[in-house]
Backbone atoms as SQL, in Angstrom:
CREATE TABLE atoms (id INTEGER PRIMARY KEY, chain TEXT, resi INTEGER, resn TEXT, atom TEXT, x REAL, y REAL, z REAL);
INSERT INTO atoms VALUES
  (1, 'A', 1, 'MET', 'N', -16.048, 1.395, 13.967),
  (2, 'A', 1, 'MET', 'CA', -16.429, 0.215, 13.256),
  (3, 'A', 1, 'MET', 'C', -16.099, 0.427, 11.760),
  (4, 'A', 2, 'THR', 'N', -15.728, -0.640, 11.105),
  (5, 'A', 2, 'THR', 'CA', -15.447, -0.582, 9.683),
  (6, 'A', 2, 'THR', 'C', -16.624, -1.192, 8.909),
  (7, 'A', 3, 'PHE', 'N', -17.097, -0.438, 7.940),
  (8, 'A', 3, 'PHE', 'CA', -18.171, -0.897, 7.042),
  (9, 'A', 3, 'PHE', 'C', -17.589, -1.103, 5.667),
  (10, 'A', 4, 'VAL', 'N', -17.793, -2.299, 5.110),
  (11, 'A', 4, 'VAL', 'CA', -17.298, -2.631, 3.776),
  (12, 'A', 4, 'VAL', 'C', -18.508, -2.745, 2.857),
  (13, 'A', 5, 'PHE', 'N', -18.512, -1.945, 1.793),
  (14, 'A', 5, 'PHE', 'CA', -19.634, -1.954, 0.853),
  (15, 'A', 5, 'PHE', 'C', -19.226, -2.471, -0.517),
  (16, 'A', 6, 'ASP', 'N', -19.932, -3.469, -0.996),
  (17, 'A', 6, 'ASP', 'CA', -19.808, -3.884, -2.387),
  (18, 'A', 6, 'ASP', 'C', -20.418, -2.798, -3.235),
  (19, 'A', 7, 'LEU', 'N', -19.975, -2.666, -4.469),
  (20, 'A', 7, 'LEU', 'CA', -20.515, -1.607, -5.315),
  (21, 'A', 7, 'LEU', 'C', -21.747, -2.050, -6.088),
  (22, 'A', 8, 'ASP', 'N', -21.510, -2.810, -7.141),
  (23, 'A', 8, 'ASP', 'CA', -22.598, -3.108, -8.114),
  (24, 'A', 8, 'ASP', 'C', -23.754, -3.855, -7.496),
  (25, 'A', 9, 'GLY', 'N', -24.920, -3.267, -7.578),
  (26, 'A', 9, 'GLY', 'CA', -26.125, -3.875, -7.070),
  (27, 'A', 9, 'GLY', 'C', -26.339, -3.644, -5.576),
  (28, 'A', 10, 'THR', 'N', -25.397, -3.007, -4.898),
  (29, 'A', 10, 'THR', 'CA', -25.508, -2.760, -3.473),
  (30, 'A', 10, 'THR', 'C', -25.614, -1.240, -3.211),
  (31, 'A', 11, 'ILE', 'N', -24.605, -0.482, -3.695),
  (32, 'A', 11, 'ILE', 'CA', -24.682, 0.977, -3.563),
  (33, 'A', 11, 'ILE', 'C', -24.528, 1.698, -4.905),
  (34, 'A', 12, 'ILE', 'N', -24.258, 0.893, -5.931),
  (35, 'A', 12, 'ILE', 'CA', -24.165, 1.439, -7.305),
  (36, 'A', 12, 'ILE', 'C', -25.178, 0.628, -8.139),
  (37, 'A', 13, 'PHE', 'N', -25.985, 1.340, -8.915),
  (38, 'A', 13, 'PHE', 'CA', -27.034, 0.649, -9.663),
  (39, 'A', 13, 'PHE', 'C', -26.956, 0.997, -11.170),
  (40, 'A', 14, 'ARG', 'N', -27.085, -0.035, -11.981),
  (41, 'A', 14, 'ARG', 'CA', -27.056, 0.073, -13.451),
  (42, 'A', 14, 'ARG', 'C', -25.785, 0.747, -13.957),
  (43, 'A', 15, 'GLY', 'N', -24.689, 0.568, -13.231),
  (44, 'A', 15, 'GLY', 'CA', -23.417, 1.112, -13.661),
  (45, 'A', 15, 'GLY', 'C', -23.292, 2.623, -13.601),
  (46, 'A', 16, 'LYS', 'N', -24.264, 3.287, -13.023),
  (47, 'A', 16, 'LYS', 'CA', -24.257, 4.753, -12.927),
  (48, 'A', 16, 'LYS', 'C', -23.530, 5.178, -11.648),
  (49, 'A', 17, 'PRO', 'N', -23.030, 6.407, -11.617),
  (50, 'A', 17, 'PRO', 'CA', -22.333, 6.887, -10.418),
  (51, 'A', 17, 'PRO', 'C', -23.208, 6.849, -9.176),
  (52, 'A', 18, 'MET', 'N', -22.586, 6.757, -8.057),
  (53, 'A', 18, 'MET', 'CA', -23.245, 6.728, -6.760),
  (54, 'A', 18, 'MET', 'C', -24.197, 7.901, -6.630),
  (55, 'A', 19, 'CYS', 'N', -25.404, 7.664, -6.173),
  (56, 'A', 19, 'CYS', 'CA', -26.375, 8.739, -6.018),
  (57, 'A', 19, 'CYS', 'C', -26.004, 9.568, -4.775),
  (58, 'A', 20, 'ALA', 'N', -26.444, 10.824, -4.800),
  (59, 'A', 20, 'ALA', 'CA', -26.102, 11.799, -3.730),
  (60, 'A', 20, 'ALA', 'C', -26.602, 11.328, -2.377),
  (61, 'A', 21, 'ASP', 'N', -27.775, 10.701, -2.299),
  (62, 'A', 21, 'ASP', 'CA', -28.322, 10.252, -1.014),
  (63, 'A', 21, 'ASP', 'C', -27.395, 9.207, -0.376),
  (64, 'A', 22, 'ILE', 'N', -26.906, 8.263, -1.167),
  (65, 'A', 22, 'ILE', 'CA', -26.027, 7.238, -0.627),
  (66, 'A', 22, 'ILE', 'C', -24.695, 7.860, -0.219),
  (67, 'A', 23, 'ALA', 'N', -24.147, 8.767, -1.040),
  (68, 'A', 23, 'ALA', 'CA', -22.896, 9.423, -0.720),
  (69, 'A', 23, 'ALA', 'C', -23.012, 10.183, 0.605),
  (70, 'A', 24, 'GLU', 'N', -24.141, 10.855, 0.809),
  (71, 'A', 24, 'GLU', 'CA', -24.331, 11.582, 2.058),
  (72, 'A', 24, 'GLU', 'C', -24.453, 10.661, 3.251),
  (73, 'A', 25, 'ALA', 'N', -25.132, 9.533, 3.089),
  (74, 'A', 25, 'ALA', 'CA', -25.260, 8.577, 4.170),
  (75, 'A', 25, 'ALA', 'C', -23.880, 8.016, 4.565),
  (76, 'A', 26, 'LEU', 'N', -23.056, 7.726, 3.570),
  (77, 'A', 26, 'LEU', 'CA', -21.708, 7.219, 3.834),
  (78, 'A', 26, 'LEU', 'C', -20.858, 8.268, 4.498),
  (79, 'A', 27, 'ALA', 'N', -20.989, 9.535, 4.066),
  (80, 'A', 27, 'ALA', 'CA', -20.231, 10.627, 4.705),
  (81, 'A', 27, 'ALA', 'C', -20.668, 10.804, 6.168),
  (82, 'A', 28, 'ARG', 'N', -21.931, 10.583, 6.454),
  (83, 'A', 28, 'ARG', 'CA', -22.384, 10.660, 7.849),
  (84, 'A', 28, 'ARG', 'C', -21.781, 9.533, 8.682),
  (85, 'A', 29, 'LEU', 'N', -21.658, 8.343, 8.107),
  (86, 'A', 29, 'LEU', 'CA', -20.985, 7.259, 8.832),
  (87, 'A', 29, 'LEU', 'C', -19.575, 7.663, 9.204),
  (88, 'A', 30, 'GLU', 'N', -18.863, 8.230, 8.236),
  (89, 'A', 30, 'GLU', 'CA', -17.473, 8.683, 8.512),
  (90, 'A', 30, 'GLU', 'C', -17.457, 9.778, 9.551),
  (91, 'A', 31, 'ALA', 'N', -18.386, 10.728, 9.475),
  (92, 'A', 31, 'ALA', 'CA', -18.423, 11.822, 10.454),
  (93, 'A', 31, 'ALA', 'C', -18.634, 11.296, 11.863),
  (94, 'A', 32, 'ARG', 'N', -19.238, 10.124, 11.979),
  (95, 'A', 32, 'ARG', 'CA', -19.468, 9.514, 13.288),
  (96, 'A', 32, 'ARG', 'C', -18.269, 8.657, 13.722),
  (97, 'A', 33, 'GLY', 'N', -17.201, 8.682, 12.951),
  (98, 'A', 33, 'GLY', 'CA', -15.986, 7.994, 13.326),
  (99, 'A', 33, 'GLY', 'C', -15.810, 6.606, 12.741),
  (100, 'A', 34, 'HIS', 'N', -16.668, 6.188, 11.850),
  (101, 'A', 34, 'HIS', 'CA', -16.570, 4.862, 11.240),
  (102, 'A', 34, 'HIS', 'C', -15.704, 4.951, 9.990),
  (103, 'A', 35, 'GLU', 'N', -15.097, 3.799, 9.648),
  (104, 'A', 35, 'GLU', 'CA', -14.331, 3.702, 8.428),
  (105, 'A', 35, 'GLU', 'C', -15.230, 3.099, 7.341),
  (106, 'A', 36, 'VAL', 'N', -15.206, 3.676, 6.156),
  (107, 'A', 36, 'VAL', 'CA', -15.980, 3.191, 5.025),
  (108, 'A', 36, 'VAL', 'C', -14.998, 2.646, 4.001),
  (109, 'A', 37, 'VAL', 'N', -15.176, 1.400, 3.592),
  (110, 'A', 37, 'VAL', 'CA', -14.311, 0.680, 2.650),
  (111, 'A', 37, 'VAL', 'C', -15.202, 0.241, 1.484),
  (112, 'A', 38, 'PHE', 'N', -14.635, 0.258, 0.287),
  (113, 'A', 38, 'PHE', 'CA', -15.382, -0.156, -0.896),
  (114, 'A', 38, 'PHE', 'C', -14.724, -1.377, -1.527),
  (115, 'A', 39, 'ALA', 'N', -15.543, -2.351, -1.944),
  (116, 'A', 39, 'ALA', 'CA', -15.035, -3.584, -2.533),
  (117, 'A', 39, 'ALA', 'C', -15.833, -3.866, -3.813),
  (118, 'A', 40, 'SER', 'N', -15.157, -4.481, -4.758),
  (119, 'A', 40, 'SER', 'CA', -15.817, -4.750, -6.040),
  (120, 'A', 40, 'SER', 'C', -15.035, -5.815, -6.814),
  (121, 'A', 41, 'ALA', 'N', -15.763, -6.456, -7.716),
  (122, 'A', 41, 'ALA', 'CA', -15.066, -7.332, -8.686),
  (123, 'A', 41, 'ALA', 'C', -14.351, -6.477, -9.731),
  (124, 'A', 42, 'ARG', 'N', -14.786, -5.207, -9.835),
  (125, 'A', 42, 'ARG', 'CA', -14.141, -4.289, -10.797),
  (126, 'A', 42, 'ARG', 'C', -12.702, -4.029, -10.407),
  (127, 'A', 43, 'PRO', 'N', -11.846, -3.713, -11.399),
  (128, 'A', 43, 'PRO', 'CA', -10.511, -3.218, -11.056),
  (129, 'A', 43, 'PRO', 'C', -10.714, -1.821, -10.445),
  (130, 'A', 44, 'ILE', 'N', -9.749, -1.395, -9.649),
  (131, 'A', 44, 'ILE', 'CA', -9.875, -0.127, -8.970),
  (132, 'A', 44, 'ILE', 'C', -10.103, 1.017, -9.938),
  (133, 'A', 45, 'ARG', 'N', -9.429, 1.007, -11.078),
  (134, 'A', 45, 'ARG', 'CA', -9.587, 2.095, -12.069),
  (135, 'A', 45, 'ARG', 'C', -11.054, 2.211, -12.508),
  (136, 'A', 46, 'ASP', 'N', -11.796, 1.123, -12.467),
  (137, 'A', 46, 'ASP', 'CA', -13.194, 1.151, -12.888),
  (138, 'A', 46, 'ASP', 'C', -14.145, 1.449, -11.702),
  (139, 'A', 47, 'MET', 'N', -13.623, 1.428, -10.503),
  (140, 'A', 47, 'MET', 'CA', -14.419, 1.781, -9.337),
  (141, 'A', 47, 'MET', 'C', -14.501, 3.289, -9.211),
  (142, 'A', 48, 'LEU', 'N', -13.433, 3.982, -9.532),
  (143, 'A', 48, 'LEU', 'CA', -13.375, 5.428, -9.318),
  (144, 'A', 48, 'LEU', 'C', -14.454, 6.218, -10.042),
  (145, 'A', 49, 'PRO', 'N', -14.768, 5.911, -11.284),
  (146, 'A', 49, 'PRO', 'CA', -15.802, 6.709, -11.981),
  (147, 'A', 49, 'PRO', 'C', -17.202, 6.621, -11.332),
  (148, 'A', 50, 'VAL', 'N', -17.482, 5.545, -10.618),
  (149, 'A', 50, 'VAL', 'CA', -18.822, 5.422, -10.027),
  (150, 'A', 50, 'VAL', 'C', -18.876, 5.856, -8.561),
  (151, 'A', 51, 'LEU', 'N', -17.712, 6.010, -7.958),
  (152, 'A', 51, 'LEU', 'CA', -17.682, 6.489, -6.558),
  (153, 'A', 51, 'LEU', 'C', -17.714, 8.004, -6.482),
  (154, 'A', 52, 'ASP', 'N', -18.407, 8.528, -5.504),
  (155, 'A', 52, 'ASP', 'CA', -18.304, 9.964, -5.267),
  (156, 'A', 52, 'ASP', 'C', -16.845, 10.317, -5.023),
  (157, 'A', 53, 'GLU', 'N', -16.410, 11.435, -5.590),
  (158, 'A', 53, 'GLU', 'CA', -14.993, 11.777, -5.566),
  (159, 'A', 53, 'GLU', 'C', -14.424, 11.858, -4.134),
  (160, 'A', 54, 'ARG', 'N', -15.214, 12.213, -3.181),
  (161, 'A', 54, 'ARG', 'CA', -14.689, 12.327, -1.812),
  (162, 'A', 54, 'ARG', 'C', -14.242, 10.964, -1.248),
  (163, 'A', 55, 'PHE', 'N', -14.659, 9.865, -1.891),
  (164, 'A', 55, 'PHE', 'CA', -14.261, 8.523, -1.418),
  (165, 'A', 55, 'PHE', 'C', -13.126, 7.900, -2.216),
  (166, 'A', 56, 'HIS', 'N', -12.551, 8.608, -3.160),
  (167, 'A', 56, 'HIS', 'CA', -11.510, 8.039, -4.023),
  (168, 'A', 56, 'HIS', 'C', -10.274, 7.623, -3.245),
  (169, 'A', 57, 'ARG', 'N', -9.989, 8.261, -2.118),
  (170, 'A', 57, 'ARG', 'CA', -8.759, 7.970, -1.409),
  (171, 'A', 57, 'ARG', 'C', -8.976, 7.034, -0.217),
  (172, 'A', 58, 'ARG', 'N', -10.164, 6.459, -0.109),
  (173, 'A', 58, 'ARG', 'CA', -10.444, 5.484, 0.939),
  (174, 'A', 58, 'ARG', 'C', -9.848, 4.147, 0.581),
  (175, 'A', 59, 'LEU', 'N', -9.943, 3.201, 1.466),
  (176, 'A', 59, 'LEU', 'CA', -9.481, 1.854, 1.172),
  (177, 'A', 59, 'LEU', 'C', -10.399, 1.253, 0.123),
  (178, 'A', 60, 'LEU', 'N', -9.820, 0.848, -1.000),
  (179, 'A', 60, 'LEU', 'CA', -10.551, 0.272, -2.125),
  (180, 'A', 60, 'LEU', 'C', -10.011, -1.114, -2.379),
  (181, 'A', 61, 'ILE', 'N', -10.914, -2.101, -2.433),
  (182, 'A', 61, 'ILE', 'CA', -10.525, -3.468, -2.694),
  (183, 'A', 61, 'ILE', 'C', -11.165, -3.876, -4.021),
  (184, 'A', 62, 'GLY', 'N', -10.365, -4.076, -5.020),
  (185, 'A', 62, 'GLY', 'CA', -10.892, -4.345, -6.363),
  (186, 'A', 62, 'GLY', 'C', -10.439, -5.710, -6.870),
  (187, 'A', 63, 'GLY', 'N', -10.956, -6.044, -8.028),
  (188, 'A', 63, 'GLY', 'CA', -10.575, -7.284, -8.702),
  (189, 'A', 63, 'GLY', 'C', -10.809, -8.513, -7.806),
  (190, 'A', 64, 'ASN', 'N', -11.965, -8.513, -7.096),
  (191, 'A', 64, 'ASN', 'CA', -12.285, -9.612, -6.165),
  (192, 'A', 64, 'ASN', 'C', -11.169, -9.864, -5.147),
  (193, 'A', 65, 'GLY', 'N', -10.539, -8.776, -4.706),
  (194, 'A', 65, 'GLY', 'CA', -9.524, -8.878, -3.676),
  (195, 'A', 65, 'GLY', 'C', -8.083, -8.913, -4.206),
  (196, 'A', 66, 'SER', 'N', -7.910, -8.927, -5.520),
  (197, 'A', 66, 'SER', 'CA', -6.546, -9.015, -6.068),
  (198, 'A', 66, 'SER', 'C', -5.847, -7.655, -6.052),
  (199, 'A', 67, 'LEU', 'N', -6.609, -6.575, -5.860),
  (200, 'A', 67, 'LEU', 'CA', -6.037, -5.239, -5.842),
  (201, 'A', 67, 'LEU', 'C', -6.505, -4.485, -4.595),
  (202, 'A', 68, 'VAL', 'N', -5.596, -3.825, -3.917),
  (203, 'A', 68, 'VAL', 'CA', -5.932, -3.026, -2.749),
  (204, 'A', 68, 'VAL', 'C', -5.226, -1.697, -2.854),
  (205, 'A', 69, 'ALA', 'N', -5.982, -0.611, -2.698),
  (206, 'A', 69, 'ALA', 'CA', -5.393, 0.717, -2.764),
  (207, 'A', 69, 'ALA', 'C', -5.954, 1.609, -1.655),
  (208, 'A', 70, 'ARG', 'N', -5.166, 2.582, -1.256),
  (209, 'A', 70, 'ARG', 'CA', -5.592, 3.600, -0.318),
  (210, 'A', 70, 'ARG', 'C', -4.793, 4.852, -0.656),
  (211, 'A', 71, 'ASP', 'N', -5.463, 5.991, -0.521),
  (212, 'A', 71, 'ASP', 'CA', -4.815, 7.291, -0.790),
  (213, 'A', 71, 'ASP', 'C', -4.216, 7.343, -2.212),
  (214, 'A', 72, 'GLY', 'N', -4.870, 6.677, -3.141),
  (215, 'A', 72, 'GLY', 'CA', -4.395, 6.735, -4.524),
  (216, 'A', 72, 'GLY', 'C', -3.191, 5.862, -4.818),
  (217, 'A', 73, 'ARG', 'N', -2.754, 5.060, -3.840),
  (218, 'A', 73, 'ARG', 'CA', -1.597, 4.190, -4.020),
  (219, 'A', 73, 'ARG', 'C', -2.002, 2.714, -3.928),
  (220, 'A', 74, 'VAL', 'N', -1.516, 1.924, -4.845),
  (221, 'A', 74, 'VAL', 'CA', -1.744, 0.475, -4.789),
  (222, 'A', 74, 'VAL', 'C', -0.899, -0.096, -3.633),
  (223, 'A', 75, 'LEU', 'N', -1.567, -0.752, -2.716),
  (224, 'A', 75, 'LEU', 'CA', -0.889, -1.371, -1.574),
  (225, 'A', 75, 'LEU', 'C', -0.586, -2.848, -1.830),
  (226, 'A', 76, 'HIS', 'N', -1.416, -3.453, -2.670),
  (227, 'A', 76, 'HIS', 'CA', -1.255, -4.885, -2.928),
  (228, 'A', 76, 'HIS', 'C', -1.845, -5.212, -4.308),
  (229, 'A', 77, 'ALA', 'N', -1.118, -6.000, -5.055),
  (230, 'A', 77, 'ALA', 'CA', -1.616, -6.495, -6.345),
  (231, 'A', 77, 'ALA', 'C', -1.184, -7.968, -6.451),
  (232, 'A', 78, 'GLU', 'N', -2.166, -8.826, -6.497),
  (233, 'A', 78, 'GLU', 'CA', -1.882, -10.255, -6.621),
  (234, 'A', 78, 'GLU', 'C', -1.985, -10.653, -8.083),
  (235, 'A', 79, 'THR', 'N', -0.980, -11.329, -8.557),
  (236, 'A', 79, 'THR', 'CA', -1.003, -11.762, -9.971),
  (237, 'A', 79, 'THR', 'C', -0.757, -13.254, -10.038),
  (238, 'A', 80, 'PHE', 'N', -1.037, -13.839, -11.185),
  (239, 'A', 80, 'PHE', 'CA', -0.753, -15.247, -11.395),
  (240, 'A', 80, 'PHE', 'C', 0.746, -15.404, -11.591),
  (241, 'A', 81, 'GLU', 'N', 1.270, -16.513, -11.093),
  (242, 'A', 81, 'GLU', 'CA', 2.675, -16.844, -11.357),
  (243, 'A', 81, 'GLU', 'C', 2.773, -17.339, -12.807),
  (244, 'A', 82, 'ALA', 'N', 3.953, -17.337, -13.363),
  (245, 'A', 82, 'ALA', 'CA', 4.150, -17.616, -14.769),
  (246, 'A', 82, 'ALA', 'C', 3.595, -18.971, -15.212),
  (247, 'A', 83, 'GLU', 'N', 3.901, -20.021, -14.463),
  (248, 'A', 83, 'GLU', 'CA', 3.493, -21.384, -14.898),
  (249, 'A', 83, 'GLU', 'C', 1.981, -21.540, -14.877),
  (250, 'A', 84, 'PRO', 'N', 1.274, -21.195, -13.805),
  (251, 'A', 84, 'PRO', 'CA', -0.191, -21.307, -13.836),
  (252, 'A', 84, 'PRO', 'C', -0.831, -20.411, -14.895),
  (253, 'A', 85, 'LEU', 'N', -0.261, -19.230, -15.090),
  (254, 'A', 85, 'LEU', 'CA', -0.792, -18.351, -16.136),
  (255, 'A', 85, 'LEU', 'C', -0.618, -18.982, -17.499),
  (256, 'A', 86, 'SER', 'N', 0.509, -19.604, -17.757),
  (257, 'A', 86, 'SER', 'CA', 0.755, -20.268, -19.034),
  (258, 'A', 86, 'SER', 'C', -0.299, -21.375, -19.250),
  (259, 'A', 87, 'ARG', 'N', -0.608, -22.155, -18.219),
  (260, 'A', 87, 'ARG', 'CA', -1.617, -23.225, -18.348),
  (261, 'A', 87, 'ARG', 'C', -3.007, -22.658, -18.602),
  (262, 'A', 88, 'LEU', 'N', -3.352, -21.575, -17.891),
  (263, 'A', 88, 'LEU', 'CA', -4.650, -20.928, -18.090),
  (264, 'A', 88, 'LEU', 'C', -4.785, -20.419, -19.536),
  (265, 'A', 89, 'LEU', 'N', -3.739, -19.796, -20.016),
  (266, 'A', 89, 'LEU', 'CA', -3.778, -19.243, -21.368),
  (267, 'A', 89, 'LEU', 'C', -3.851, -20.356, -22.390),
  (268, 'A', 90, 'ALA', 'N', -3.205, -21.482, -22.163),
  (269, 'A', 90, 'ALA', 'CA', -3.253, -22.611, -23.051),
  (270, 'A', 90, 'ALA', 'C', -4.698, -23.166, -23.128),
  (271, 'A', 91, 'VAL', 'N', -5.351, -23.269, -21.995),
  (272, 'A', 91, 'VAL', 'CA', -6.731, -23.750, -21.959),
  (273, 'A', 91, 'VAL', 'C', -7.645, -22.796, -22.702),
  (274, 'A', 92, 'ALA', 'N', -7.400, -21.494, -22.502),
  (275, 'A', 92, 'ALA', 'CA', -8.235, -20.465, -23.176),
  (276, 'A', 92, 'ALA', 'C', -7.816, -20.298, -24.630),
  (277, 'A', 93, 'ARG', 'N', -6.677, -20.857, -25.014),
  (278, 'A', 93, 'ARG', 'CA', -6.100, -20.748, -26.350),
  (279, 'A', 93, 'ARG', 'C', -5.861, -19.281, -26.747),
  (280, 'A', 94, 'ILE', 'N', -5.280, -18.562, -25.852),
  (281, 'A', 94, 'ILE', 'CA', -4.927, -17.140, -26.079),
  (282, 'A', 94, 'ILE', 'C', -3.503, -17.045, -26.490);
């Protein structure tokens, strides 16, 4: 079975790294043959500092789904196309 865990407010609290008890529970899930996946609104680079290091190479879904990585490699990155980005920036006056 695959378990997908959101980070902030679910397994990560107050922006601090994952506590040892949660890391151990997730490791036990994996030892029983389950896949553990992490998802967050954070970009993947900001997920790594709060995840226990043993989970850094798992499937990570960041940026509300716009970034996907596994084994330290970005598998997917969704970006805005030029024209919609130009309109967004004009509205934001950037």
